[in-house]
N, C-alpha and C positions, 0 to 999 in steps of 0.2 A: 551070646551076650548075657551075662549074669548080673542082675541088679541087687542092690541092698534089699533086704526083705525077702530074699529067695525067689523073686520073680525072674524069669528068663525068657529069651526068645531064641529059637534055633532058626537060622536063616542063611541065605547066601551072603557072601562078603559084600556084594553090591546092593543089598536090600537097604532101603532108606528108612531110618528111624528118626522120629522127631526128638531133638535135643533142645536144651536151653538156648543153643546158638542157631537152631534151625535144622533143616533136614541134613542128616549125616549118614553116609554109607556105613553099614555095620563094620566093615573091614577097617574103617578109619577111626572107630571108637577106641578109647583107652580108659584105663582105670582113672577115676575121678571125673569123667564126663558125666553130665546130668541128662537123663532121659525123661521125657514127658510121660507121666502115668496118671490117668484119671484126673487131669487138670493140675496135678502136682509134679514134683520132680523126684526122681530116684537116682542115686549115684551108681555108676557102673562099678561093680566090685571086681569083676574079672572078665576076660575074653577067653573062651576056650576054643582053640583052633583044632577042630576035629574033622578035617577034610575027608569026605567020603562021598560016594555016589548015592543019591537018594531021590525019590520022587519029590518034586516041588510043585506048588500051586500058586497061581496069581489070581487074586480077586479083582474084578473090575467094579469099582464103586463109583457110580455117577457123580458128577460135579466135583467133589473134593479129591477123589482117588486115594483116600486114606481110611484106615480102620483101626480098631483096637484088638490086640491079641493078649492072651494070658493075663487077664485081670486088668487090662487098661493100657498096655504099652502101645503108643501110637506109632503105626507103621504106614508106609506108602506102597501102593501097588507098583509093579515093575514098569519102568518106562520103556523097556525093550520088548515087552511081551507081544507076541503075535501068534497066530495059529500054527506057524511053521516051526516054532521053537520046540526042541525036544522036551519031553516031560521029565527028564532027569538032569541033575546038575550037581556040582560039587557044593556041599554045604559045610558050614562050621558052626 
């Protein structure tokens, strides 16, 4: 997911990102959607679908379960994460 101002997040399609309209899975974002960044909004400039197998990580953040990546993009930890999930997944 590439935002205006060259910020981006590389994630799985089901990873939730905070938008102007609430939590949205990355795979459902489109150009012109607005993503929350450091308390402001940045427009999605493009979605790059680069499916490949890669190691992925899920952070467990107490209480809110969300955190900021790459300069303030607000994302949510995975609701499906368990210790049994494989450490590789398809990302874009």
